[in-house]
C-alpha positions in Angstrom: -19.4 -30.5 -4.5 -18.1 -31.8 -1.2 -19.1 -30.3 2.2 -17.3 -31.0 5.5 -18.5 -29.7 8.9 -16.3 -29.9 12.0 -17.3 -28.9 15.5 -14.4 -27.0 17.1 -15.5 -27.6 20.7 -17.0 -30.4 22.7 -20.7 -31.0 22.3 -22.7 -28.6 24.2 -26.3 -28.4 25.3 -29.1 -29.6 23.1 -29.8 -27.9 19.8 -32.7 -26.0 21.2 -30.5 -24.3 23.8 -30.2 -20.5 23.7 -26.4 -20.9 23.5 -26.5 -22.8 20.1 -25.3 -19.6 18.3 -22.1 -19.7 20.4 -21.1 -23.2 19.5 -17.9 -23.1 17.4 -18.1 -24.8 14.0 -15.9 -24.8 10.9 -17.2 -25.9 7.5 -15.5 -26.2 4.2 -17.3 -26.5 0.8 -15.2 -27.7 -2.2 -16.4 -26.9 -5.7 -13.9 -28.5 -8.1 -16.0 -28.6 -11.3 -15.7 -25.1 -12.7 -12.8 -23.2 -14.1 -12.1 -21.9 -10.6 -11.5 -24.6 -8.0 -13.3 -23.0 -5.0 -12.6 -23.7 -1.4 -15.2 -21.9 0.8 -14.6 -21.9 4.6 -17.3 -20.9 7.0 -16.7 -20.2 10.7 -19.5 -19.9 13.2 -20.0 -19.4 16.9 -17.2 -18.3 19.3 -13.7 -19.5 18.7 -11.5 -19.2 21.8 -9.5 -21.4 24.1 -9.6 -25.1 23.1 -11.7 -24.3 20.0 -8.8 -22.1 18.7 -6.5 -25.1 18.9 -9.0 -27.2 17.0 -9.3 -24.4 14.4 -5.6 -24.7 13.8 -6.0 -28.4 13.1 -8.9 -27.7 10.7 -6.9 -25.0 8.8 -3.9 -27.3 8.4 -6.2 -30.0 7.0 -8.0 -27.7 4.5 -4.7 -26.1 3.4 -3.8 -29.3 1.7 -6.9 -29.0 -0.6 -6.3 -27.8 -4.1 -8.1 -24.5 -4.9 -7.6 -21.5 -7.1 -10.2 -19.4 -5.2 -10.4 -19.4 -1.4 -13.2 -17.6 0.5 -13.8 -17.1 4.2 -17.3 -16.5 5.6 -17.4 -15.2 9.2 -20.7 -13.5 9.4 -21.9 -15.9 12.1 -18.6 -15.9 14.0 -19.4 -13.8 17.0 -16.1 -14.0 18.9 -12.5 -14.8 17.7 -9.8 -15.0 20.3 -6.3 -13.5 19.7 -4.9 -17.0 19.2 -7.7 -17.9 16.7 -6.9 -14.7 14.8 -3.2 -15.6 14.7 -4.0 -18.9 13.2 -6.3 -17.4 10.5 -3.6 -14.8 9.7 -0.9 -17.5 9.4 -3.3 -19.5 7.2 -3.9 -16.5 4.9 -0.1 -15.8 4.6 0.6 -19.5 3.7 -2.1 -19.3 1.0 -0.7 -16.1 -0.3 2.8 -17.7 -0.6 1.1 -20.4 -2.8 -0.3 -17.7 -5.0 -3.8 -17.7 -3.6 -5.6 -15.1 -1.6 -8.2 -15.7 1.1 -11.1 -13.4 0.4 -13.4 -12.5 3.2 -17.0 -12.6 1.9 -18.8 -11.9 5.2 -17.7 -10.9 8.7 -19.4 -10.2 12.0 -18.7 -6.6 13.2 -17.1 -7.9 16.4 -14.5 -10.0 14.5 -13.9 -7.2 12.0 -13.2 -4.8 14.9 -10.7 -7.3 16.4 -8.9 -7.7 13.1 -8.9 -3.9 12.5 -7.6 -3.2 16.0 -4.8 -5.7 15.7 -3.9 -4.4 12.3 -4.5 -7.7 10.6 -7.3 -6.7 8.2 -4.7 -6.2 5.5 -3.8 -9.9 5.7 -7.0 -10.8 3.8 -8.5 -9.9 0.5 -12.0 -8.3 0.9 -15.0 -8.8 -1.3 -16.7 -5.7 -2.5 
């Protein structure tokens, strides 16, 4: 298994800061040993402004990975800007064209409300 973590924004205050939960981070775990080649993406913090642009770079990079099963965990993603949402939707559409779905395994209620309000919830597969 390979795990890559990428900060999406410039380094903020020290780790013991009360704002640590807002620091935007993207992670990807690759599990290529089983029948299903899993690519698990985790997004955390608040993705808006410059961090949305960095999210696009991250998604472009991971889209080159070979995977038969793609999951997206956004339980700890508190805020997702409209631009960040567009990048995620575009990523899911590209993966669908390749024959893969991006399945959401966890999502913060704020981000879910944003996707629902914008009508983009149908762009993702949803775990039961």
